[in-house]
Structures are given as structure tokens and as C-alpha cells.
PDB file of N, CA, C and O in Angstrom:
ATOM      1  N   MET A   1     -36.950  -1.716  64.562  1.00  0.00           N
ATOM      2  CA  MET A   1     -35.087  -1.905  65.222  1.00  0.00           C
ATOM      3  C   MET A   1     -34.223  -2.368  65.807  1.00  0.00           C
ATOM      4  O   MET A   1     -33.469  -2.503  64.844  1.00  0.00           O
ATOM      5  N   SER A   2     -33.716  -2.713  66.556  1.00  0.00           N
ATOM      6  CA  SER A   2     -32.509  -2.613  67.045  1.00  0.00           C
ATOM      7  C   SER A   2     -31.314  -2.355  67.160  1.00  0.00           C
ATOM      8  O   SER A   2     -30.940  -1.641  66.229  1.00  0.00           O
ATOM      9  N   GLY A   3     -30.556  -2.590  67.842  1.00  0.00           N
ATOM     10  CA  GLY A   3     -29.385  -1.622  67.079  1.00  0.00           C
ATOM     11  C   GLY A   3     -28.144  -2.445  66.783  1.00  0.00           C
ATOM     12  O   GLY A   3     -27.929  -3.635  67.010  1.00  0.00           O
ATOM     13  N   LYS A   4     -27.061  -1.129  65.986  1.00  0.00           N
ATOM     14  CA  LYS A   4     -26.243  -2.102  64.744  1.00  0.00           C
ATOM     15  C   LYS A   4     -25.441  -3.221  65.153  1.00  0.00           C
ATOM     16  O   LYS A   4     -24.537  -2.951  65.944  1.00  0.00           O
ATOM     17  N   GLY A   5     -25.620  -4.916  64.643  1.00  0.00           N
ATOM     18  CA  GLY A   5     -25.161  -5.347  64.499  1.00  0.00           C
ATOM     19  C   GLY A   5     -26.160  -6.730  64.689  1.00  0.00           C
ATOM     20  O   GLY A   5     -25.818  -7.831  64.259  1.00  0.00           O
ATOM     21  N   ASN A   6     -27.364  -6.500  65.357  1.00  0.00           N
ATOM     22  CA  ASN A   6     -28.100  -7.058  65.597  1.00  0.00           C
ATOM     23  C   ASN A   6     -28.748  -8.380  64.580  1.00  0.00           C
ATOM     24  O   ASN A   6     -29.431  -8.170  63.578  1.00  0.00           O
ATOM     25  N   CYS A   7     -28.504  -9.249  64.903  1.00  0.00           N
ATOM     26  CA  CYS A   7     -28.223 -10.494  64.072  1.00  0.00           C
ATOM     27  C   CYS A   7     -30.401 -10.754  63.760  1.00  0.00           C
ATOM     28  O   CYS A   7     -30.933 -10.587  62.663  1.00  0.00           O
ATOM     29  N   TYR A   8     -30.920 -11.032  64.646  1.00  0.00           N
ATOM     30  CA  TYR A   8     -32.682 -10.947  63.954  1.00  0.00           C
ATOM     31  C   TYR A   8     -32.857  -9.987  63.620  1.00  0.00           C
ATOM     32  O   TYR A   8     -34.073 -10.147  63.518  1.00  0.00           O
ATOM     33  N   ASP A   9     -32.708  -8.951  63.302  1.00  0.00           N
ATOM     34  CA  ASP A   9     -33.614  -7.570  63.240  1.00  0.00           C
ATOM     35  C   ASP A   9     -34.054  -7.932  61.396  1.00  0.00           C
ATOM     36  O   ASP A   9     -35.097  -7.741  60.771  1.00  0.00           O
ATOM     37  N   ASN A  10     -33.201  -8.304  61.136  1.00  0.00           N
ATOM     38  CA  ASN A  10     -33.568  -9.344  58.864  1.00  0.00           C
ATOM     39  C   ASN A  10     -35.019 -10.662  59.273  1.00  0.00           C
ATOM     40  O   ASN A  10     -36.144 -10.847  58.810  1.00  0.00           O
ATOM     41  N   ALA A  11     -34.116 -11.380  60.451  1.00  0.00           N
ATOM     42  CA  ALA A  11     -35.083 -13.016  60.596  1.00  0.00           C
ATOM     43  C   ALA A  11     -36.427 -13.307  59.961  1.00  0.00           C
ATOM     44  O   ALA A  11     -36.760 -14.411  59.531  1.00  0.00           O
ATOM     45  N   ALA A  12     -36.917 -12.578  59.949  1.00  0.00           N
ATOM     46  CA  ALA A  12     -38.817 -12.597  59.759  1.00  0.00           C
ATOM     47  C   ALA A  12     -38.214 -12.760  57.689  1.00  0.00           C
ATOM     48  O   ALA A  12     -38.318 -13.742  56.955  1.00  0.00           O
ATOM     49  N   VAL A  13     -37.772 -11.692  57.450  1.00  0.00           N
ATOM     50  CA  VAL A  13     -37.361 -11.201  55.933  1.00  0.00           C
ATOM     51  C   VAL A  13     -37.037 -12.102  55.674  1.00  0.00           C
ATOM     52  O   VAL A  13     -37.927 -12.867  55.303  1.00  0.00           O
ATOM     53  N   GLU A  14     -35.895 -12.538  55.677  1.00  0.00           N
ATOM     54  CA  GLU A  14     -34.642 -13.390  56.097  1.00  0.00           C
ATOM     55  C   GLU A  14     -35.654 -15.440  55.261  1.00  0.00           C
ATOM     56  O   GLU A  14     -35.876 -16.239  54.351  1.00  0.00           O
ATOM     57  N   ILE A  15     -35.802 -14.958  56.765  1.00  0.00           N
ATOM     58  CA  ILE A  15     -37.453 -16.721  56.546  1.00  0.00           C
ATOM     59  C   ILE A  15     -38.352 -16.352  54.838  1.00  0.00           C
ATOM     60  O   ILE A  15     -38.344 -17.219  53.964  1.00  0.00           O
ATOM     61  N   PHE A  16     -38.756 -15.566  54.708  1.00  0.00           N
ATOM     62  CA  PHE A  16     -39.920 -15.505  54.408  1.00  0.00           C
ATOM     63  C   PHE A  16     -39.046 -15.436  52.687  1.00  0.00           C
ATOM     64  O   PHE A  16     -39.751 -15.929  51.807  1.00  0.00           O
ATOM     65  N   PHE A  17     -37.627 -14.883  52.179  1.00  0.00           N
ATOM     66  CA  PHE A  17     -37.098 -14.989  50.976  1.00  0.00           C
ATOM     67  C   PHE A  17     -36.252 -16.887  51.259  1.00  0.00           C
ATOM     68  O   PHE A  17     -36.120 -17.598  50.263  1.00  0.00           O
ATOM     69  N   LYS A  18     -35.983 -17.200  52.086  1.00  0.00           N
ATOM     70  CA  LYS A  18     -36.209 -18.912  52.327  1.00  0.00           C
ATOM     71  C   LYS A  18     -36.736 -20.012  51.500  1.00  0.00           C
ATOM     72  O   LYS A  18     -36.330 -21.029  50.939  1.00  0.00           O
ATOM     73  N   THR A  19     -38.064 -19.203  51.720  1.00  0.00           N
ATOM     74  CA  THR A  19     -39.530 -20.617  51.649  1.00  0.00           C
ATOM     75  C   THR A  19     -40.051 -20.281  50.768  1.00  0.00           C
ATOM     76  O   THR A  19     -40.894 -21.065  50.333  1.00  0.00           O
ATOM     77  N   ILE A  20     -39.785 -18.500  49.762  1.00  0.00           N
ATOM     78  CA  ILE A  20     -40.311 -18.647  48.607  1.00  0.00           C
ATOM     79  C   ILE A  20     -39.260 -19.486  47.323  1.00  0.00           C
ATOM     80  O   ILE A  20     -39.443 -20.263  46.386  1.00  0.00           O
ATOM     81  N   LYS A  21     -38.103 -18.765  47.973  1.00  0.00           N
ATOM     82  CA  LYS A  21     -36.725 -19.906  46.930  1.00  0.00           C
ATOM     83  C   LYS A  21     -36.978 -21.745  46.864  1.00  0.00           C
ATOM     84  O   LYS A  21     -36.967 -22.629  46.007  1.00  0.00           O
ATOM     85  N   ALA A  22     -37.193 -21.618  48.313  1.00  0.00           N
ATOM     86  CA  ALA A  22     -37.345 -23.364  48.507  1.00  0.00           C
ATOM     87  C   ALA A  22     -39.046 -23.630  48.147  1.00  0.00           C
ATOM     88  O   ALA A  22     -39.094 -24.731  47.599  1.00  0.00           O
ATOM     89  N   GLU A  23     -40.227 -23.132  48.234  1.00  0.00           N
ATOM     90  CA  GLU A  23     -40.644 -23.782  47.207  1.00  0.00           C
ATOM     91  C   GLU A  23     -41.576 -23.607  45.889  1.00  0.00           C
ATOM     92  O   GLU A  23     -42.302 -24.482  45.417  1.00  0.00           O
ATOM     93  N   LEU A  24     -41.405 -22.325  45.412  1.00  0.00           N
ATOM     94  CA  LEU A  24     -41.628 -21.744  44.578  1.00  0.00           C
ATOM     95  C   LEU A  24     -40.447 -22.182  43.814  1.00  0.00           C
ATOM     96  O   LEU A  24     -40.185 -23.363  43.585  1.00  0.00           O
ATOM     97  N   ILE A  25     -39.928 -21.432  43.529  1.00  0.00           N
ATOM     98  CA  ILE A  25     -38.429 -20.722  42.760  1.00  0.00           C
ATOM     99  C   ILE A  25     -37.574 -22.296  42.057  1.00  0.00           C
ATOM    100  O   ILE A  25     -37.721 -22.707  40.906  1.00  0.00           O
ATOM    101  N   TRP A  26     -36.972 -22.737  42.808  1.00  0.00           N
ATOM    102  CA  TRP A  26     -35.672 -23.562  43.018  1.00  0.00           C
ATOM    103  C   TRP A  26     -36.478 -24.982  42.636  1.00  0.00           C
ATOM    104  O   TRP A  26     -35.678 -25.915  42.562  1.00  0.00           O
ATOM    105  N   ARG A  27     -37.742 -25.339  42.399  1.00  0.00           N
ATOM    106  CA  ARG A  27     -38.745 -26.730  41.912  1.00  0.00           C
ATOM    107  C   ARG A  27     -38.791 -25.596  40.065  1.00  0.00           C
ATOM    108  O   ARG A  27     -39.875 -25.577  39.481  1.00  0.00           O
ATOM    109  N   HIS A  28     -38.103 -25.151  39.701  1.00  0.00           N
ATOM    110  CA  HIS A  28     -38.834 -24.886  38.247  1.00  0.00           C
ATOM    111  C   HIS A  28     -37.587 -24.355  38.014  1.00  0.00           C
ATOM    112  O   HIS A  28     -36.658 -24.206  38.808  1.00  0.00           O
ATOM    113  N   SER A  29     -37.691 -23.964  36.329  1.00  0.00           N
ATOM    114  CA  SER A  29     -36.448 -23.255  35.546  1.00  0.00           C
ATOM    115  C   SER A  29     -37.154 -22.570  34.466  1.00  0.00           C
ATOM    116  O   SER A  29     -37.859 -23.019  33.562  1.00  0.00           O
ATOM    117  N   TRP A  30     -36.663 -20.913  34.885  1.00  0.00           N
ATOM    118  CA  TRP A  30     -37.634 -20.016  34.383  1.00  0.00           C
ATOM    119  C   TRP A  30     -37.060 -19.452  33.144  1.00  0.00           C
ATOM    120  O   TRP A  30     -35.851 -19.248  33.036  1.00  0.00           O
ATOM    121  N   GLN A  31     -38.297 -19.085  31.789  1.00  0.00           N
ATOM    122  CA  GLN A  31     -37.506 -18.805  30.984  1.00  0.00           C
ATOM    123  C   GLN A  31     -37.566 -17.281  30.924  1.00  0.00           C
ATOM    124  O   GLN A  31     -36.522 -16.666  30.707  1.00  0.00           O
ATOM    125  N   THR A  32     -38.534 -16.732  31.074  1.00  0.00           N
ATOM    126  CA  THR A  32     -37.941 -15.040  31.837  1.00  0.00           C
ATOM    127  C   THR A  32     -38.356 -14.473  32.971  1.00  0.00           C
ATOM    128  O   THR A  32     -39.261 -15.004  33.616  1.00  0.00           O
ATOM    129  N   ARG A  33     -37.824 -13.440  33.341  1.00  0.00           N
ATOM    130  CA  ARG A  33     -38.024 -12.389  34.714  1.00  0.00           C
ATOM    131  C   ARG A  33     -39.249 -12.545  34.577  1.00  0.00           C
ATOM    132  O   ARG A  33     -39.847 -13.249  35.391  1.00  0.00           O
ATOM    133  N   ARG A  34     -39.919 -11.937  33.529  1.00  0.00           N
ATOM    134  CA  ARG A  34     -41.594 -11.645  33.950  1.00  0.00           C
ATOM    135  C   ARG A  34     -42.044 -12.917  34.907  1.00  0.00           C
ATOM    136  O   ARG A  34     -42.511 -12.877  36.045  1.00  0.00           O
ATOM    137  N   ALA A  35     -41.701 -14.246  33.932  1.00  0.00           N
ATOM    138  CA  ALA A  35     -42.482 -14.750  34.550  1.00  0.00           C
ATOM    139  C   ALA A  35     -42.686 -15.284  35.402  1.00  0.00           C
ATOM    140  O   ALA A  35     -43.726 -15.899  35.642  1.00  0.00           O
ATOM    141  N   VAL A  36     -41.349 -15.141  36.354  1.00  0.00           N
ATOM    142  CA  VAL A  36     -41.022 -15.443  38.158  1.00  0.00           C
ATOM    143  C   VAL A  36     -41.681 -14.369  38.298  1.00  0.00           C
ATOM    144  O   VAL A  36     -42.683 -14.815  37.740  1.00  0.00           O
ATOM    145  N   GLU A  37     -41.986 -13.304  38.574  1.00  0.00           N
ATOM    146  CA  GLU A  37     -42.373 -11.615  38.672  1.00  0.00           C
ATOM    147  C   GLU A  37     -43.707 -12.368  38.877  1.00  0.00           C
ATOM    148  O   GLU A  37     -44.127 -12.425  40.033  1.00  0.00           O
ATOM    149  N   ILE A  38     -44.253 -12.816  38.122  1.00  0.00           N
ATOM    150  CA  ILE A  38     -45.994 -13.669  37.889  1.00  0.00           C
ATOM    151  C   ILE A  38     -46.228 -14.555  38.762  1.00  0.00           C
ATOM    152  O   ILE A  38     -47.253 -14.729  39.421  1.00  0.00           O
ATOM    153  N   VAL A  39     -45.151 -15.186  38.765  1.00  0.00           N
ATOM    154  CA  VAL A  39     -46.023 -16.439  39.492  1.00  0.00           C
ATOM    155  C   VAL A  39     -45.245 -16.309  41.045  1.00  0.00           C
ATOM    156  O   VAL A  39     -45.574 -17.337  41.637  1.00  0.00           O
ATOM    157  N   ILE A  40     -44.678 -15.779  41.621  1.00  0.00           N
ATOM    158  CA  ILE A  40     -44.178 -14.751  42.650  1.00  0.00           C
ATOM    159  C   ILE A  40     -44.883 -13.738  43.222  1.00  0.00           C
ATOM    160  O   ILE A  40     -44.826 -13.407  44.407  1.00  0.00           O
ATOM    161  N   PHE A  41     -45.719 -13.125  42.146  1.00  0.00           N
ATOM    162  CA  PHE A  41     -46.636 -12.545  42.803  1.00  0.00           C
ATOM    163  C   PHE A  41     -48.050 -13.562  43.298  1.00  0.00           C
ATOM    164  O   PHE A  41     -48.254 -13.610  44.511  1.00  0.00           O
ATOM    165  N   GLU A  42     -48.699 -14.102  42.669  1.00  0.00           N
ATOM    166  CA  GLU A  42     -50.260 -15.079  42.811  1.00  0.00           C
ATOM    167  C   GLU A  42     -49.454 -16.028  43.948  1.00  0.00           C
ATOM    168  O   GLU A  42     -50.246 -16.639  44.666  1.00  0.00           O
ATOM    169  N   TYR A  43     -48.047 -16.267  44.247  1.00  0.00           N
ATOM    170  CA  TYR A  43     -47.559 -17.035  44.811  1.00  0.00           C
ATOM    171  C   TYR A  43     -48.275 -16.744  46.962  1.00  0.00           C
ATOM    172  O   TYR A  43     -48.962 -17.287  47.827  1.00  0.00           O
ATOM    173  N   ILE A  44     -47.206 -15.203  46.630  1.00  0.00           N
ATOM    174  CA  ILE A  44     -47.804 -14.765  48.146  1.00  0.00           C
ATOM    175  C   ILE A  44     -48.552 -14.014  47.976  1.00  0.00           C
ATOM    176  O   ILE A  44     -48.539 -13.258  48.948  1.00  0.00           O
ATOM    177  N   ASN A  45     -49.658 -13.561  46.894  1.00  0.00           N
ATOM    178  CA  ASN A  45     -51.485 -12.847  46.738  1.00  0.00           C
ATOM    179  C   ASN A  45     -52.128 -14.332  47.300  1.00  0.00           C
ATOM    180  O   ASN A  45     -52.205 -14.700  48.472  1.00  0.00           O
ATOM    181  N   GLY A  46     -52.444 -14.858  46.407  1.00  0.00           N
ATOM    182  CA  GLY A  46     -52.434 -16.590  46.317  1.00  0.00           C
ATOM    183  C   GLY A  46     -52.620 -17.132  47.250  1.00  0.00           C
ATOM    184  O   GLY A  46     -53.778 -17.278  47.639  1.00  0.00           O
ATOM    185  N   PHE A  47     -51.723 -17.551  47.843  1.00  0.00           N
ATOM    186  CA  PHE A  47     -51.613 -18.728  48.885  1.00  0.00           C
ATOM    187  C   PHE A  47     -50.804 -17.668  50.553  1.00  0.00           C
ATOM    188  O   PHE A  47     -51.417 -17.294  51.553  1.00  0.00           O
ATOM    189  N   TYR A  48     -50.065 -17.578  50.387  1.00  0.00           N
ATOM    190  CA  TYR A  48     -48.251 -17.423  51.087  1.00  0.00           C
ATOM    191  C   TYR A  48     -49.000 -16.625  52.288  1.00  0.00           C
ATOM    192  O   TYR A  48     -48.919 -17.034  53.446  1.00  0.00           O
ATOM    193  N   ASN A  49     -50.110 -14.863  51.762  1.00  0.00           N
ATOM    194  CA  ASN A  49     -50.442 -14.187  52.506  1.00  0.00           C
ATOM    195  C   ASN A  49     -52.614 -15.074  52.829  1.00  0.00           C
ATOM    196  O   ASN A  49     -53.159 -15.591  53.805  1.00  0.00           O
ATOM    197  N   PRO A  50     -52.722 -15.002  52.494  1.00  0.00           N
ATOM    198  CA  PRO A  50     -54.526 -16.079  52.913  1.00  0.00           C
ATOM    199  C   PRO A  50     -53.790 -17.397  53.231  1.00  0.00           C
ATOM    200  O   PRO A  50     -53.104 -16.908  54.129  1.00  0.00           O
ATOM    201  N   ARG A  51     -53.489 -18.376  53.205  1.00  0.00           N
ATOM    202  CA  ARG A  51     -53.667 -19.644  53.793  1.00  0.00           C
ATOM    203  C   ARG A  51     -52.324 -20.139  54.480  1.00  0.00           C
ATOM    204  O   ARG A  51     -52.358 -21.156  55.173  1.00  0.00           O
ATOM    205  N   ARG A  52     -51.306 -19.534  54.324  1.00  0.00           N
ATOM    206  CA  ARG A  52     -50.286 -20.639  54.736  1.00  0.00           C
ATOM    207  C   ARG A  52     -50.258 -19.835  56.062  1.00  0.00           C
ATOM    208  O   ARG A  52     -50.128 -18.630  56.276  1.00  0.00           O
ATOM    209  N   ARG A  53     -50.449 -21.070  57.010  1.00  0.00           N
ATOM    210  CA  ARG A  53     -50.237 -20.481  58.681  1.00  0.00           C
ATOM    211  C   ARG A  53     -48.360 -20.218  58.427  1.00  0.00           C
ATOM    212  O   ARG A  53     -47.509 -20.552  57.602  1.00  0.00           O
ATOM    213  N   HIS A  54     -48.424 -19.545  59.500  1.00  0.00           N
ATOM    214  CA  HIS A  54     -46.787 -18.941  60.099  1.00  0.00           C
ATOM    215  C   HIS A  54     -47.160 -19.440  61.579  1.00  0.00           C
ATOM    216  O   HIS A  54     -48.217 -19.467  62.210  1.00  0.00           O
ATOM    217  N   SER A  55     -46.074 -19.756  61.812  1.00  0.00           N
ATOM    218  CA  SER A  55     -45.432 -19.843  63.734  1.00  0.00           C
ATOM    219  C   SER A  55     -46.056 -18.934  64.202  1.00  0.00           C
ATOM    220  O   SER A  55     -47.216 -18.833  64.600  1.00  0.00           O
ATOM    221  N   THR A  56     -44.796 -17.916  64.105  1.00  0.00           N
ATOM    222  CA  THR A  56     -44.512 -16.641  64.603  1.00  0.00           C
ATOM    223  C   THR A  56     -46.103 -16.247  64.613  1.00  0.00           C
ATOM    224  O   THR A  56     -46.159 -15.259  65.344  1.00  0.00           O
ATOM    225  N   LEU A  57     -47.395 -16.548  64.154  1.00  0.00           N
ATOM    226  CA  LEU A  57     -48.319 -15.211  64.248  1.00  0.00           C
ATOM    227  C   LEU A  57     -49.367 -16.344  64.821  1.00  0.00           C
ATOM    228  O   LEU A  57     -50.531 -16.269  64.428  1.00  0.00           O
ATOM    229  N   GLY A  58     -49.005 -17.368  65.715  1.00  0.00           N
ATOM    230  CA  GLY A  58     -49.805 -18.099  66.719  1.00  0.00           C
ATOM    231  C   GLY A  58     -50.743 -19.207  65.076  1.00  0.00           C
ATOM    232  O   GLY A  58     -51.870 -19.377  64.612  1.00  0.00           O
ATOM    233  N   TRP A  59     -49.602 -19.556  64.869  1.00  0.00           N
ATOM    234  CA  TRP A  59     -50.190 -20.356  63.590  1.00  0.00           C
ATOM    235  C   TRP A  59     -51.646 -19.818  62.950  1.00  0.00           C
ATOM    236  O   TRP A  59     -52.753 -19.972  63.466  1.00  0.00           O
ATOM    237  N   LYS A  60     -51.409 -19.300  61.976  1.00  0.00           N
ATOM    238  CA  LYS A  60     -52.824 -18.209  61.583  1.00  0.00           C
ATOM    239  C   LYS A  60     -51.567 -17.214  60.435  1.00  0.00           C
ATOM    240  O   LYS A  60     -50.504 -16.606  60.310  1.00  0.00           O
ATOM    241  N   SER A  61     -53.067 -17.832  59.739  1.00  0.00           N
ATOM    242  CA  SER A  61     -52.300 -16.502  58.162  1.00  0.00           C
ATOM    243  C   SER A  61     -52.160 -15.402  58.242  1.00  0.00           C
ATOM    244  O   SER A  61     -52.946 -14.814  58.985  1.00  0.00           O
ATOM    245  N   PRO A  62     -51.479 -14.885  57.781  1.00  0.00           N
ATOM    246  CA  PRO A  62     -51.491 -13.031  57.653  1.00  0.00           C
ATOM    247  C   PRO A  62     -52.264 -11.896  57.300  1.00  0.00           C
ATOM    248  O   PRO A  62     -52.302 -10.677  57.465  1.00  0.00           O
ATOM    249  N   LEU A  63     -52.974 -13.001  56.639  1.00  0.00           N
ATOM    250  CA  LEU A  63     -54.584 -12.573  56.257  1.00  0.00           C
ATOM    251  C   LEU A  63     -55.695 -12.268  57.928  1.00  0.00           C
ATOM    252  O   LEU A  63     -56.123 -11.253  58.478  1.00  0.00           O
ATOM    253  N   ALA A  64     -55.781 -13.700  58.211  1.00  0.00           N
ATOM    254  CA  ALA A  64     -56.266 -14.045  59.706  1.00  0.00           C
ATOM    255  C   ALA A  64     -55.607 -13.184  60.735  1.00  0.00           C
ATOM    256  O   ALA A  64     -56.498 -12.429  61.127  1.00  0.00           O
ATOM    257  N   PHE A  65     -54.109 -12.818  61.596  1.00  0.00           N
ATOM    258  CA  PHE A  65     -53.866 -12.501  61.692  1.00  0.00           C
ATOM    259  C   PHE A  65     -54.529 -10.821  61.887  1.00  0.00           C
ATOM    260  O   PHE A  65     -55.085 -10.430  62.914  1.00  0.00           O
ATOM    261  N   GLU A  66     -54.379 -10.259  61.045  1.00  0.00           N
ATOM    262  CA  GLU A  66     -54.632  -9.368  60.536  1.00  0.00           C
ATOM    263  C   GLU A  66     -56.738  -9.255  61.064  1.00  0.00           C
ATOM    264  O   GLU A  66     -57.070  -8.443  61.927  1.00  0.00           O
ATOM    265  N   ARG A  67     -57.376  -9.798  60.657  1.00  0.00           N
ATOM    266  CA  ARG A  67     -59.107  -9.567  60.921  1.00  0.00           C
ATOM    267  C   ARG A  67     -59.070  -9.731  62.177  1.00  0.00           C
ATOM    268  O   ARG A  67     -60.095  -9.467  62.804  1.00  0.00           O
ATOM    269  N   ILE A  68     -57.919 -10.198  62.875  1.00  0.00           N
ATOM    270  CA  ILE A  68     -58.568 -10.587  64.325  1.00  0.00           C
ATOM    271  C   ILE A  68     -57.800  -8.957  65.244  1.00  0.00           C
ATOM    272  O   ILE A  68     -58.036  -8.019  66.005  1.00  0.00           O
ATOM    273  N   ALA A  69     -56.762  -9.656  64.382  1.00  0.00           N
ATOM    274  CA  ALA A  69     -55.607  -7.524  65.256  1.00  0.00           C
ATOM    275  C   ALA A  69     -56.907  -6.262  65.007  1.00  0.00           C
ATOM    276  O   ALA A  69     -56.921  -5.219  65.660  1.00  0.00           O
ATOM    277  N   ALA A  70     -57.659  -6.514  64.237  1.00  0.00           N
ATOM    278  CA  ALA A  70     -58.160  -4.844  63.753  1.00  0.00           C
ATOM    279  C   ALA A  70     -59.417  -4.468  64.352  1.00  0.00           C
ATOM    280  O   ALA A  70     -59.902  -3.359  64.125  1.00  0.00           O
TER     281      ALA A  70
END
């Protein structure tokens, strides 16, 4: 974390939530909160972490990046 008022502190998290909203949430209408929770969990663990490539990680998925870094 950097100093107070730095606009780049939350940039990665903001992009993550925007991606989930744009690719998943806004494309469907949901009946229950539980249904959304299940779909978000499956999206993160089934697509976002293992397969989706990220520019900040050198166009690797988070899991691939962790394997290389370990």
C-alpha cells in the first residue's frame, strides 16, 4: 500500500470487480443472491484463475503465474 489518496492502490481490485460485472453479472437476471454467489464462485475458480490471461501477469493465468513464481 502506498500513501493516503493514491488512486492506484485499488486499481487491480477495481478491474477484477468490473470484469466480473461485465462478463457475468450484467448479462443475466438473477432470482436469488445464492444463485449469484454460486455462479461467481464457479467463474473465479473455473475460469478467472485457471484460464483467463492477465496483462499484468505477462499474459499468463494466475495459476500459471503462481506455478512459475514458486
